[in-house]
DRENRO-625881 format. One record per atom (N, C-alpha, C): residue in one letter; residue number from 1; y negated, x negated, z negated. Coordinates in steps of 0.05 Angstrom, whole numbers. Each point is the difference from the previous one (the first is absolute). Example, Ala and Ser with C-alpha at 12.3 -4.5 7.8 and 13.67 -1.06 7.14 Angstrom:
BEGIN
  type  seq   north    east      up
     a    1     114    -264    -156
     a    1     -24      18       0
     a    1     -24     -18       0
     s    2     -21       7      14
     s    2     -24     -16      -1
     s    2     -22      15     -14
// end
This chain:
BEGIN
  type  seq   north    east      up
     x    1    -611     788   -1726
     x    1      -9     -32      -1
     x    1      22      -9      25
     x    2      17      10       5
     x    2      18     -17      17
     x    2      -5       4      27
     x    3     -11      32       1
     x    3     -11       9      18
     x    3     -24     -12      16
     x    4     -13      -9     -24
     x    4     -15     -21      15
     x    4      -5     -23      10
     x    5      23     -13     -20
     x    5       6     -29      13
     x    5      19       4      34
     x    6      13      14      -4
     x    6      12       5      31
     x    6     -21       2      24
     x    7     -27      27     -10
     x    7     -14      -1      22
     x    7     -21     -15       1
     x    8       1     -15     -12
     x    8     -16     -25      -5
     x    8       4     -21      30
     x    9      22      -4       8
     x    9      18     -13      21
     x    9      -4      16      27
     x   10     -15      26       4
     x   10      -9      18      24
     x   10     -25     -18       6
     x   11     -16     -17     -14
     x   11     -30      -7       6
     x   11      -3     -12      22
     x   12     -21       1      16
     x   12     -12     -18      23
     x   12     -18     -28     -26
     x   13      -8     -11      21
     x   13     -16     -24      -3
     x   13     -22      13     -16
     x   14     -14     -12      -8
     x   14     -28      11     -21
     x   14     -10      28     -11
     x   15      37       6     -10
     x   15      -4      19     -12
     x   15       5      -4     -29
     x   16     -23      -8     -14
     x   16       2     -21     -34
     x   16      13      22     -22
     x   17      -6      22       3
     x   17      -3      25     -18
     x   17      45      -2      -1
     x   18      11       0      25
     x   18      21      -4      -7
     x   18       8     -18      -6
     x   19     -13     -25      11
     x   19       5     -34     -15
     x   19       0      11     -35
     x   20     -17       4     -10
     x   20      -9       9     -17
     x   20      27      11     -19
     x   21      13      26      19
     x   21      17      15     -14
     x   21      18     -12      -1
     x   22       9     -20      20
     x   22      35     -18      -5
     x   22      -9     -19     -16
     x   23     -11     -10      -7
     x   23     -14     -28     -19
     x   23       5      14     -23
     x   24     -12      30      -9
     x   24       2       9     -39
     x   24      31      12       1
     x   25      11      14      17
     x   25      17       9       7
     x   25      32     -25      -5
     x   26      -2     -14      12
     x   26      11     -25      -7
     x   26      -3      -7     -29
     x   27     -16      -9     -11
     x   27       2      -8     -29
     x   27       8      21     -11
     x   28     -12      23       6
     x   28      17      25     -21
     x   28      19      -6      -2
     x   29      22      10      26
     x   29      34      -7      -4
     x   29       8     -15     -12
     x   30      -9     -25       2
     x   30      18     -30      -3
     x   30     -10       4     -32
     x   31     -28       8     -11
     x   31       5       4     -32
     x   31       8      18     -12
     x   32      13      22      10
     x   32      15      17     -11
     x   32      38     -19      -8
     x   33      10      19     -21
     x   33      22     -10      -1
     x   33      20       9      15
     x   34      25     -12       6
     x   34      18      10      18
     x   34      10      23      -8
     x   35       2      11     -16
     x   35       9      30      -9
     x   35     -14      11      10
     x   36     -30      -6      -1
     x   36     -20      17       9
     x   36     -12       6      29
     x   37      17     -20      15
     x   37      -3      -9      23
     x   37      25      22      17
     x   38      23     -11     -12
     x   38      25      27      13
     x   38      -3      26     -10
     x   39     -16       5     -10
     x   39      -3      35      -4
     x   39     -25       9      13
     x   40     -15     -16       9
     x   40     -24       2      22
     x   40      12       0      18
     x   41      19     -10      12
     x   41      19       4      28
     x   41      21      11      -5
     x   42       9       9     -18
     x   42      21      26      -4
     x   42     -19      26       7
     x   43     -18      -3     -20
     x   43     -18      27       3
     x   43     -14      12      29
     x   44       5     -22      24
     x   44       1       2      28
     x   44      20       8      20
     x   45      19      -5     -12
     x   45      28      11      12
     x   45       1      34     -10
     x   46       3      19      32
     x   46       1      16     -10
     x   46      13      19     -10
     x   47      35     -21       4
     x   47      19       9     -19
     x   47       3       4     -31
     x   48     -35     -16     -18
     x   48       6      -5     -25
     x   48     -19      22     -13
     x   49      -5      18      19
     x   49     -25      23     -14
     x   49      16      20       0
     x   50     -14       9     -23
     x   50      18      27     -15
     x   50       2      18      19
     x   51     -30       6      18
     x   51       7      21      23
     x   51      13       3      14
     x   52      15     -33      14
     x   52      16       0      27
     x   52       8      25       6
     x   53      10      -3      19
     x   53       3      25      16
     x   53      35     -16       9
     x   54      17      14     -15
     x   54      32     -19       8
     x   54       9      -1      23
     x   55      -4      35      12
     x   55      12      -1      28
     x   55     -16     -21      22
     x   56     -26       1      -7
     x   56     -15     -19      25
     x   56      10     -26      -4
     x   57      11     -10     -34
     x   57       3     -28       2
     x   57      38      -2       9
     x   58       5      10       1
     x   58      40      11      14
     x   58     -12     -11      32
     x   59     -20      20      12
     x   59      -1      -2      29
     x   59      -6     -29       3
     x   60     -22     -10      -8
     x   60     -18     -28      -5
     x   60      28     -22       6
     x   61      19       0     -30
     x   61      17     -14       1
     x   61      19      -5      30
     x   62      15      30       2
     x   62       9      -1      25
     x   62     -20     -18      27
     x   63     -20      13       3
     x   63     -13     -21      23
     x   63       2     -23      -2
     x   64      -5     -13     -27
     x   64      -4     -30      -3
     x   64      33     -10      24
     x   65      20      10     -26
     x   65      25      -8      12
     x   65      10       5      23
     x   66      -5      19      20
     x   66      -3       8      24
     x   66     -12     -20      11
     x   67     -29     -17       5
     x   67     -13     -13       2
     x   67      15     -21      -5
     x   68      13     -14     -20
     x   68      24     -29       1
     x   68      25       4      10
     x   69       6      25       7
     x   69      21       2      16
     x   69      -7      -9      31
     x   70     -34      11       2
     x   70       0     -12      37
     x   70      -4     -35      -4
     x   71     -10      -7     -25
     x   71      -6     -35       2
     x   71      26      -2      -9
     x   72      16       3      -9
     x   72      26     -12       3
     x   72      10       0      29
     x   73       9      21      11
     x   73       5       3      30
     x   73     -16     -27      17
     x   74     -20       7      -4
     x   74     -23     -18      17
     x   74      14     -35       3
     x   75       1       0     -29
     x   75       5     -29     -12
     x   75      34      -3      13
     x   76      20      16       2
     x   76      31      -3       0
     x   76      -2      -8      33
     x   77     -18      19      21
     x   77      -8     -10      30
     x   77     -11     -27       4
     x   78     -18      -7     -18
     x   78     -10     -23       4
     x   78      12     -21      -2
     x   79      22       6     -27
     x   79      26     -30      -6
     x   79      14      -1      18
     x   80      10      34      19
     x   80      10      -7      17
     x   80      -4     -24      21
     x   81     -23       5       6
     x   81     -16     -15      32
     x   81       8     -21      -6
     x   82     -16     -12     -33
     x   82       1     -28      -6
     x   82      28      -6       4
     x   83      21       1     -12
     x   83      27      -1       6
     x   83      13       0      22
     x   84     -18      18      14
     x   84      21      -6      36
     x   84     -17     -20      12
     x   85     -29      -7      -9
     x   85      -6     -20      13
     x   85       3     -26     -17
     x   86      21       2     -15
     x   86      16     -34      -9
     x   86     -22     -12      -3
     x   87     -24      -6       1
     x   87     -17     -24      -7
     x   87      12      -3     -19
     x   88      -4       3     -31
     x   88      -2      -3     -32
     x   88      33     -21       6
     x   89      22      15      11
     x   89      29     -13       3
     x   89      -4     -18      15
     x   90      -1      -7      26
     x   90      -6     -22      10
     x   90     -23     -17      -1
     x   91     -23       4     -14
     x   91     -25     -14      -6
     x   91      -5      -7     -30
     x   92      22       0      -5
     x   92      -5     -18     -37
     x   92     -20     -11     -10
     x   93     -14     -10      14
     x   93     -35      -5      -3
     x   93     -11      12      -5
     x   94      -7      30       9
     x   94     -22      16       7
     x   94       0       8     -29
     x   95     -30      21       3
     x   95      -2      11     -21
     x   95       4      28      -5
     x   96      30       6     -20
     x   96      11      31      13
     x   96     -10      10     -25
     x   97     -17      13       3
     x   97     -18      17     -13
     x   97     -11      29       8
     x   98      23      19       8
     x   98      -1      24       8
     x   98     -11      23     -20
     x   99      18      -9     -15
     x   99     -16      25     -35
     x   99     -28      -5       1
     x  100     -10     -24       1
     x  100     -39      -5      -9
     x  100      -9      13      17
     x  101      21      -7      33
     x  101     -26       9      21
     x  101      -4      27      -2
     x  102      31      16      -7
     x  102      -4      33       8
     x  102     -19      11     -34
     x  103       2     -16     -22
     x  103     -25      10     -18
     x  103     -32       3      14
     x  104       2     -23      14
     x  104     -21      -5      13
     x  104     -18      25      16
     x  105      21      -1      23
     x  105      -6      23       4
     x  105      -5      27       0
     x  106      11       3     -30
     x  106       9      26      -9
     x  106     -30       4      -7
     x  107      -5     -23     -23
     x  107     -31      -3      -6
     x  107     -21       2      10
     x  108       7      -3      24
     x  108     -29      10      24
     x  108      10      26      23
     x  109      10       8       1
     x  109       9      28       9
     x  109      30       6     -12
     x  110      -9      23     -25
     x  110      14      13     -19
     x  110      17      34      12
     x  111     -19       4      16
     x  111      -2      39       6
     x  111      33     -10       8
     x  112      13      26     -11
     x  112      35      -1      13
     x  112       0       2      30
     x  113     -18      10       9
     x  113       3       6      31
     x  113     -13     -16      21
     x  114      -8     -25     -13
     x  114      -1     -18      16
     x  114      18     -27      -7
     x  115      29       9      10
     x  115      18     -16       2
     x  115       8     -27      16
     x  116     -13      13      19
     x  116       3     -26      26
     x  116     -24     -14      -7
     x  117     -21       6      -9
     x  117     -20     -19     -17
     x  117      10     -27     -10
     x  118       6      10     -22
     x  118      19     -15     -22
     x  118      14     -15       8
     x  119      22       7      22
     x  119      29     -12       9
     x  119     -14     -23      19
     x  120     -27       5      17
     x  120      -9     -22      10
     x  120      -9     -16      -7
     x  121     -24      -1     -21
     x  121     -13     -18     -13
     x  121      23      -8     -17
     x  122      21      -3      -8
     x  122      21     -14     -14
     x  122      16     -12      12
     x  123      -1       5      27
     x  123      14     -17      24
     x  123     -16     -24       4
     x  124     -35      13       8
     x  124      -9     -24      17
     x  124      -8     -24     -34
     x  125       1      14     -25
     x  125      -3     -18     -31
     x  125      27     -27       3
     x  126      20      22       6
     x  126      27     -24       0
     x  126      -3     -20      22
     x  127      -3      13      24
     x  127      -7     -24      19
     x  127     -22     -12      -1
     x  128     -20       2      -8
     x  128     -21     -18      -2
     x  128       1     -20     -16
     x  129      17      -3     -30
     x  129      10     -17     -16
     x  129      22     -12       6
     x  130       5       7      23
     x  130      28     -21      15
     x  130     -13     -19      12
     x  131     -25      19      16
     x  131     -24     -17      23
     x  131     -11     -28     -20
     x  132     -10       3     -18
     x  132     -19     -18     -19
     x  132      23     -26     -10
     x  133      30      11      -7
     x  133       8     -26       1
     x  133       2     -21      23
     x  134      -6      12      21
     x  134       9     -18      33
     x  134     -28     -15       6
     x  135     -25      14     -19
     x  135     -24      -6       2
     x  135      -7     -24     -20
     x  136       9      -3     -22
     x  136       4     -13      -8
     x  136      14     -31       8
     x  137      19      12       5
     x  137      23     -33      21
     x  137     -17      -6      24
     x  138     -17      20      14
     x  138     -20     -14      13
     x  138     -19     -27     -11
     x  139      -3      17     -15
     x  139     -36     -13     -11
     x  139      16     -26     -16
     x  140      20      -5     -13
     x  140      17     -23     -15
     x  140      -4     -15      26
     x  141      10       8      24
     x  141      15      -9      13
     x  141      28     -28     -10
     x  142      13      27      -8
     x  142      33     -10      -7
     x  142      22      -2      22
     x  143      -7     -23       3
     x  143      22     -11      26
     x  143      25       1      -8
     x  144       4     -10     -19
     x  144      30       0     -11
     x  144       6      31     -10
     x  145     -17      18      -5
     x  145      13      28       1
     x  145       2       9      18
     x  146     -13      -9      20
     x  146       0      22      29
     x  146      37     -21      14
     x  147      -5     -17      -7
     x  147      26      -7      14
     x  147      28       2     -13
     x  148      -7      18     -17
     x  148      27       2     -21
     x  148       0      33       4
     x  149     -18      13      18
     x  149       7      27       2
     x  149      24      -1      25
     x  150       9      22       3
     x  150      22       6      23
     x  150     -19       5      22
     x  151      12      -7      19
     x  151     -15      11      33
     x  151     -22      27      -1
     x  152      18      14     -10
     x  152     -17      29       8
     x  152     -20      -1     -20
     x  153     -10     -14     -26
     x  153     -12      -1     -17
     x  153     -31     -30      17
     x  154       9     -12      18
     x  154     -17      -8       2
     x  154      -9      17      24
     x  155       3       8      21
     x  155      -5      25       8
     x  155     -24      16      -5
     x  156       9       7     -32
     x  156     -24      21      -9
     x  156     -26     -23      -9
     x  157      22     -30     -14
     x  157     -32     -18      -5
     x  157      -9      -7      26
     x  158       7      -1      22
     x  158     -23      -6      23
     x  158     -12      20       6
     x  159      17      27       2
     x  159     -15      18      10
     x  159     -25      12     -20
     x  160       5      -1     -22
     x  160     -22       1     -24
     x  160     -30     -15       1
     x  161      16     -31      11
     x  161     -29     -19       3
     x  161     -11       2      28
     x  162      13      10      22
     x  162     -10      11      25
     x  162     -27      28      -3
     x  163       8       9     -14
     x  163     -15      35       6
     x  163     -22       1     -27
     x  164       7     -14     -19
     x  164      -7      12     -27
     x  164     -39      -6       6
     x  165     -10     -15      21
     x  165     -28       2       9
     x  165      -1      22      15
     x  166      17      16       6
     x  166      -6      26      22
     x  166       5      20     -18
     x  167      16      -3     -22
     x  167      -2      28     -15
     x  167     -17       2     -26
     x  168     -13      23      -5
     x  168     -17       2     -17
     x  168     -21     -14      -8
     x  169     -17      -2      14
     x  169     -13     -27       3
     x  169     -21     -12     -15
     x  170     -14      12     -19
     x  170     -15      -4     -22
     x  170      21       3     -19
     x  171      12      21      -6
     x  171      23      -3     -20
     x  171      12     -34      -6
     x  172       9      -3      24
     x  172      13     -24       2
     x  172     -12     -25       0
     x  173     -27       0      10
     x  173      -6     -20     -10
     x  173     -11      -4     -24
     x  174     -16      21     -23
     x  174     -10      -6     -25
     x  174      28       2     -20
     x  175      22       0      10
     x  175      32      -3     -12
     x  175      14     -24      -3
     x  176     -17     -17      29
     x  176       9     -29      10
     x  176     -14     -16     -25
     x  177     -20       9       4
     x  177     -26     -15     -18
     x  177       5       1     -26
     x  178       8      19      -9
     x  178       7       1     -23
     x  178      27     -13     -12
     x  179      25       2      19
     x  179      19     -17     -10
     x  179      -5     -22      -3
     x  180     -16     -14      32
     x  180      -7     -32      -4
     x  180      -7      -8     -32
     x  181     -33      11      -1
     x  181      -4      -6     -22
     x  181      15      -8     -21
     x  182      23      21       2
     x  182      23       1     -29
     x  182       5     -20      -2
     x  183      23      -8      28
     x  183      21     -22       6
     x  183      -8     -22       3
     x  184     -19      -3       1
     x  184     -26     -27       3
     x  184     -14     -13     -26
     x  185       1      22     -23
     x  185     -11      -4     -18
     x  185     -25       1       0
     x  186     -20      19      15
     x  186     -28      -6       6
     x  186     -12      19     -20
     x  187     -22      -5     -13
     x  187     -17      36     -17
     x  187     -22     -11      27
     x  188      -1      31       2
     x  188     -22       6      18
     x  188     -25       3     -14
     x  189     -19      13       9
     x  189     -25      13     -19
     x  189      13      26      -3
     x  190     -21      13     -25
     x  190      15      23     -13
     x  190     -12      21      21
     x  191     -20     -10      14
     x  191     -19      21      28
     x  191      26      -2      19
     x  192      15     -18      14
     x  192      23      -8      22
     x  192      18      14      -8
     x  193       7       6     -23
     x  193      26       8      -5
     x  193       1      24       5
     x  194     -29      20     -17
     x  194      -2      22      -3
     x  194       2      16      30
     x  195     -20     -21      17
     x  195      -2      11      30
     x  195      25       9      13
     x  196      23     -21      -8
     x  196      19     -12      14
     x  196      22      19     -17
     x  197       4      10     -29
     x  197      34       3     -13
     x  197      -1      30      12
     x  198     -24      16      -1
     x  198      14      25      -4
     x  198       9      17      29
     x  199      -1     -22      25
     x  199      11      12      16
     x  199      27      -9       5
     x  200       0     -19     -11
     x  200      25     -18      -1
     x  200      26      14     -17
     x  201      -8      23     -16
     x  201      23       9     -15
     x  201       9      20      16
     x  202      27       9      -4
     x  202      20      24      15
     x  202     -19      30      -7
     x  203     -22       2     -16
     x  203     -13      19      -7
     x  203     -16      13      34
     x  204     -12     -13      13
     x  204      -2      -7      27
     x  204      20      14      19
     x  205      17     -10      -4
     x  205      31       2      14
     x  205       4      31      -9
     x  206       1      16     -14
     x  206       5      24     -13
     x  206     -15      13      13
     x  207     -25      -4       1
     x  207     -23      25      -4
     x  207       1       2      29
     x  208       2     -23      19
     x  208       1       8      39
     x  208      20       7       3
     x  209      32      -2     -10
     x  209      20      21       9
     x  209       0      29     -13
     x  210     -20       5     -29
     x  210       2      27      -7
     x  210     -21      15      16
     x  211     -18     -14      13
     x  211     -17      14      16
     x  211      17       8      23
     x  212      20     -12      19
     x  212      12      10      18
     x  212      30      26      -5
     x  213      -1     -12     -23
     x  213      23      13     -13
     x  213     -13      30     -13
     x  214     -21       0     -15
     x  214      -6      28      -9
     x  214     -27      15      17
     x  215     -11     -11      28
     x  215     -14      13      11
     x  215      10      14      20
     x  216      -1      17       9
     x  216      18      18      22
     x  216     -22      -9      27
     x  217     -22       6       1
     x  217     -23       1      18
     x  217     -19     -31      -8
     x  218       8     -22      19
     x  218      -9     -18      -2
     x  218     -22      -9      20
     x  219     -22       1     -15
     x  219     -28      -4      14
     x  219     -15     -32      -2
     x  220     -11      -4      27
     x  220     -12     -19      15
     x  220     -20      -8     -26
     x  221     -19      13      -9
     x  221     -11       0     -18
     x  221      12     -25     -28
     x  222      25      22      -7
     x  222      13     -18     -27
     x  222      14     -25      12
     x  223       2       3      14
     x  223      20     -26      18
     x  223     -21     -18      -4
     x  224     -30       8       8
     x  224     -20     -40       0
     x  224      -3      -3     -29
     x  225       0      26     -19
     x  225      -7      -4     -34
     x  225      27     -24      -2
     x  226      19      10       2
     x  226      21     -21     -12
     x  226       1     -28       9
     x  227      -1      -2      33
     x  227      -5     -26      12
     x  227     -27     -18      -8
     x  228     -20       9     -18
     x  228     -21      -3      -5
     x  228       1      -1     -30
     x  229      22       5     -13
     x  229       4     -11     -34
     x  229     -13      24     -12
     x  230       5      21       5
     x  230     -12      17     -18
     x  230      -5       0     -28
     x  231     -14       6      -4
     x  231      -1       0     -40
     x  231      17       3     -18
     x  232      14      25      21
     x  232      27      16     -15
     x  232      27     -16       0
     x  233      -3     -13      19
     x  233      15     -28      -4
     x  233      -6     -21     -18
     x  234     -27      -9       3
     x  234      -9     -15     -11
     x  234       2      -6     -39
     x  235     -11      23      -5
     x  235       4       3     -32
     x  235      24       5     -18
     x  236      15      13      12
     x  236      39      -1     -10
     x  236      11     -24      -5
     x  237       2      -6      32
     x  237       9     -32       8
     x  237     -19     -10     -32
     x  238     -24     -13       3
     x  238      -5     -18     -27
     x  238       5       1     -30
     x  239       5      23       2
     x  239       7      14     -33
     x  239      27     -10       6
     x  240      16      12      16
     x  240      27     -16      -2
     x  240       4     -25       0
     x  241     -14     -21      19
     x  241      -9     -28     -13
     x  241       5      -3     -18
     x  242     -29       2     -17
     x  242     -10       2     -20
     x  242      21       3     -24
     x  243       8      21      -1
     x  243      21       8     -10
     x  243      18     -12     -11
     x  244      14     -16      25
     x  244      20     -17       8
     x  244      -5     -23     -12
     x  245     -25     -12       2
     x  245      -4     -22     -11
     x  245       1      -7     -29
     x  246     -13      25      -2
     x  246      -8       7     -36
     x  246      32      -5     -20
     x  247      18       8      10
     x  247      29       5     -12
     x  247       9     -27      12
     x  248       1     -11      24
     x  248      14     -27       9
     x  248      -8     -22      -8
     x  249     -22      -2       0
     x  249     -13     -23      -9
     x  249      13     -26     -16
     x  250       8       9     -29
     x  250      12     -25      -3
     x  250      30      -7       8
     x  251      13      16      11
     x  251      36      -5      12
     x  251     -18     -20      27
     x  252     -26       6      13
     x  252      -4     -18      25
     x  252      -2     -24     -13
     x  253     -22     -11     -19
     x  253      -1     -20     -14
     x  253      17     -16      -3
     x  254      23      10     -12
     x  254      20      -8      -4
     x  254      17     -15      24
     x  255       4      22      20
     x  255       7     -16      28
     x  255     -24     -14      16
     x  256     -16     -15     -11
     x  256     -24      -8      19
     x  256     -11       3      16
     x  257      -9      38       5
     x  257      -7       8      26
     x  257     -27       2     -16
     x  258     -19      -4      17
     x  258     -34       7      -2
     x  258     -15      18       8
     x  259      14      16      24
     x  259     -18      22       9
     x  259      -5      23     -18
     x  260      -4      -2     -20
     x  260      -2      26     -20
     x  260     -34       6      -5
     x  261     -13      21      -2
     x  261     -18      12     -12
     x  261     -16     -28     -29
     x  262      16      10     -14
     x  262       0     -23     -28
     x  262       0     -22       4
     x  263      17     -10      25
     x  263      -6     -26      -3
     x  263     -11     -10      18
     x  264     -23      10      14
     x  264     -14       0      23
     x  264     -30     -12     -18
     x  265       4      23     -32
     x  265     -29      -2     -16
     x  265      11     -19     -20
     x  266      19      -6       0
     x  266       3     -17     -33
     x  266       6     -35      15
     x  267       5       5      18
     x  267       5     -29       3
     x  267     -11      -9      23
     x  268     -12      22      22
     x  268     -23     -12      15
     x  268     -21       1      -3
     x  269     -21      -1      19
     x  269     -31      -4     -12
     x  269      -9       6     -25
     x  270       8      27       2
     x  270     -14      14     -27
     x  270       9     -12     -26
     x  271      19      -8       0
     x  271      16     -11     -26
     x  271      -7      19     -26
     x  272      10      26       5
     x  272      -8      13     -26
     x  272      26       0      -9
     x  273       2      12     -31
     x  273      28       5     -13
     x  273      13      28      11
     x  274      26      -9      -6
     x  274      15      26      15
     x  274     -15      24     -18
     x  275       8      -2     -26
     x  275     -17      23      -6
     x  275     -14      18       6
     x  276     -33     -16       6
     x  276     -25       4      15
     x  276      15      20      27
     x  277      27     -22      18
     x  277      -5       9      25
     x  277      15      34       7
     x  278      26      -9     -23
     x  278      12      28      -9
     x  278     -24      23       2
     x  279     -19      -4     -17
     x  279      -9      24      -7
     x  279     -18       5      27
     x  280     -13     -18       8
     x  280      -8       7      30
     x  280       6      12      28
     x  281      27     -10       1
     x  281      15      18      11
     x  281       8      24      -2
     x  282       2       3     -28
     x  282      11      26      -6
     x  282     -18      21       5
     x  283     -30     -17       1
     x  283     -28      21       8
     x  283      -7       7      30
     x  284      21     -24      22
     x  284      -6       3      13
     x  284      28      20      17
     x  285      21       2     -23
     x  285      15      26      17
     x  285     -15      28      -9
     x  286     -19       4     -24
     x  286     -15      26     -13
     x  286     -21       7      27
     x  287     -13     -27       2
     x  287     -16       8      24
     x  287      11       6      25
     x  288      20     -16       7
     x  288      20      12      38
     x  288       4      34     -18
     x  289       5       5     -12
     x  289      10      26     -12
     x  289     -27      22      14
     x  290     -24     -11     -14
     x  290     -21      21       1
     x  290     -10      -4      38
     x  291       4     -20       4
     x  291       3       1      37
     x  291      18      14      13
     x  292      22       1     -11
     x  292      24      12      15
     x  292     -16      34      -8
     x  293      -1      12     -17
     x  293     -11      24     -13
     x  293     -19       9      24
     x  294     -22     -21      -2
     x  294     -17      15      23
     x  294       4      -6      26
     x  295      18     -17       8
     x  295       0       1      27
     x  295      24      11       8
     x  296      18      16     -18
     x  296      16      22      -1
     x  296     -15      32       2
     x  297     -10       0     -12
     x  297     -19      29      -4
     x  297     -20      -1      22
     x  298     -18     -19      16
     x  298     -10       0      27
     x  298       7       4      16
     x  299     -12       7      18
     x  299      12      13      25
     x  299      17     -28      26
     x  300      21      -1       7
     x  300      21     -12       6
     x  300      16      16      26
     x  301       7     -24      20
     x  301      13      15      21
     x  301      28       8     -11
     x  302       9      -7     -21
     x  302      31       4      -8
     x  302       1      31     -18
     x  303      24      10       1
     x  303      14      22     -12
     x  303      -6      -7     -30
     x  304       4      15     -17
     x  304      -7       0     -29
     x  304      26     -11     -12
     x  305      22      16      20
     x  305      37     -11     -19
     x  305      -6     -32       9
     x  306     -13     -19      20
     x  306      -2     -30       7
     x  306     -20      -7     -32
     x  307     -19      15      -3
     x  307     -24     -10     -20
     x  307      17       6     -17
     x  308      16      18      -3
     x  308      17      -3     -33
     x  308      12     -27      -6
     x  309      19      -2      27
     x  309      25     -15      -8
     x  309     -20     -26       5
     x  310     -18      -7       9
     x  310     -17     -32     -11
     x  310     -13       3     -27
     x  311      -5      22     -11
     x  311       1       2     -25
     x  311      32      -5     -11
     x  312      14      11       2
     x  312      25      -3     -15
     x  312       9     -30       4
     x  313       4     -16      15
     x  313      -5     -32       7
     x  313      -8     -14     -33
     x  314     -24       6      10
     x  314     -20     -25     -28
     x  314      17      27     -22
     x  315       5      17      -9
     x  315      15      10     -22
     x  315      25     -13     -11
     x  316      13       3      25
     x  316      25      -8      -5
     x  316       9     -25      -8
     x  317     -24     -21      16
     x  317      -7     -26      -2
     x  317      -2      -7     -35
     x  318     -14      11     -10
     x  318     -14      -1     -28
     x  318      24       1     -17
     x  319      23      27      13
     x  319      15       5     -25
     x  319      32     -15       3
     x  320       1     -12      30
     x  320      24     -27       0
     x  320     -17     -18     -23
     x  321     -20     -13      18
     x  321      -8     -21     -24
     x  321     -14     -11     -23
     x  322     -11      23     -17
     x  322       6      -1     -20
     x  322      18      -4     -13
     x  323      30       0       2
     x  323      22      -9     -14
     x  323      14     -16      17
     x  324     -12     -22       1
     x  324      19     -22      12
     x  324     -12      10      32
     x  325      21     -34      14
     x  325      -3      20      30
     x  325      27       5      16
     x  326      14       4     -17
     x  326      31      18      19
     x  326      16     -24      -1
     x  327     -11     -23      10
     x  327      19     -12      10
     x  327       7     -26     -14
     x  328     -14     -19      -1
     x  328      -6     -25     -18
     x  328       3       3     -30
     x  329     -20      19      -6
     x  329      -8       4     -26
     x  329       4      24      -9
     x  330      17      22      11
     x  330       6      30     -15
     x  330      -2       4     -26
     x  331      -5      23     -13
     x  331      -6       7     -21
     x  331      28      24       1
     x  332      19      -4     -11
     x  332      33      11       6
     x  332      -9      36     -13
     x  333     -10      -2     -20
     x  333       2      22      -7
     x  333     -17      20      12
     x  334     -24      -9       4
     x  334     -20      17      18
     x  334      12       4      37
     x  335      10     -17       3
     x  335       8      11      30
     x  335      32      11     -13
     x  336      12       0     -12
     x  336      15      22       1
     x  336      -8      28      -4
     x  337     -15      -4     -23
     x  337     -20      28      -7
     x  337     -14      20      30
     x  338      -8     -23       9
     x  338     -18       8      30
     x  338      24      14      15
     x  339      17     -17      13
     x  339      19       4      20
     x  339      17      27      -9
     x  340       6      10     -34
     x  340       2      16      -4
     x  340      -6      33      -1
     x  341     -31      -6      16
     x  341      -9      20       8
     x  341      20       5      31
     x  342      11      -8      14
     x  342      13       3      22
     x  342      31       5     -10
     x  343       7     -10     -16
     x  343      25      -1      -7
     x  343       5      25     -18
     x  344     -11       9     -17
     x  344      16      13     -26
     x  344     -24      18       2
     x  345      21      31      -2
     x  345      -9      25       2
     x  345     -14      19     -26
     x  346     -17      14      -1
     x  346     -10       6     -27
     x  346      24      22      -6
     x  347       7       2     -27
     x  347      24      20       0
     x  347     -23      21     -15
     x  348      21      27       2
     x  348     -22      27      -8
     x  348       5       5     -24
     x  349     -20      13     -15
     x  349      -1       6     -35
     x  349      31       9     -11
// end
């Protein structure tokens, strides 16, 4: 039953049989007692089987610990880069979340041999979060905030103002539109929000850089697809955004922000209940997965490694946002448990 439940997430649009399998297996598993569920999960673990090969288990544990050593070394190197940059120390107001950025990069590209990709993505994410702060300052046009900055920071501010429309044209346009909605407390229509929101999150930034870091032979056809926002950029980024919205809605309402898919449905022209909005958006996430599965399986100019990275972005998004938002409202126990995958080794028998 667990295998049926997991297999149903690889379905395409229109595969009603797998939809029925998902519904049936979900109800069945939820109706089981906690003990039975635990037993079922344990039976899937190879180490719990009576016929388990102990030599194979020991090799697997050593391999796991070797991969962890690689990840720890990667983290040390990007941490050294971050400290040497001096941004967190000199600019106390920026988002210093290097560990979270690194975890996202591991979720997207986990293979030990892809160290340069993980480190590159971590750096991109950390700098993107810093740039996010400046864009908010621009849109709020907080003159006092600019006047209080030291001269070298004023230069950064003006440099961003003069170049923001030249960089990442569509990305910045969508990002600025959404942030304008947020800080002017405007409520766009749900269609306007969805049309813009998927491209305004850092998922697109992650995937664009992943392509160049991961692909040794860049093709003209692939570049054109990236420029035209191929669906392998669209669907993971939309899943990223919607999972974020489902997790952060309550905190954003308390801050008075309105640019959230749930807000657009509950407080905009649709005027539906929060419960309906959450169910509707959860269904959108499932449908986006089906579209991603289909586009990933069909022919494209991208390598299989990049296709897998696109899927992994959707996976890590759901992994992170089902336990809070990791930033303003994290689930501390879940966060520590997930991060322990990187920090804690598996002990031998």
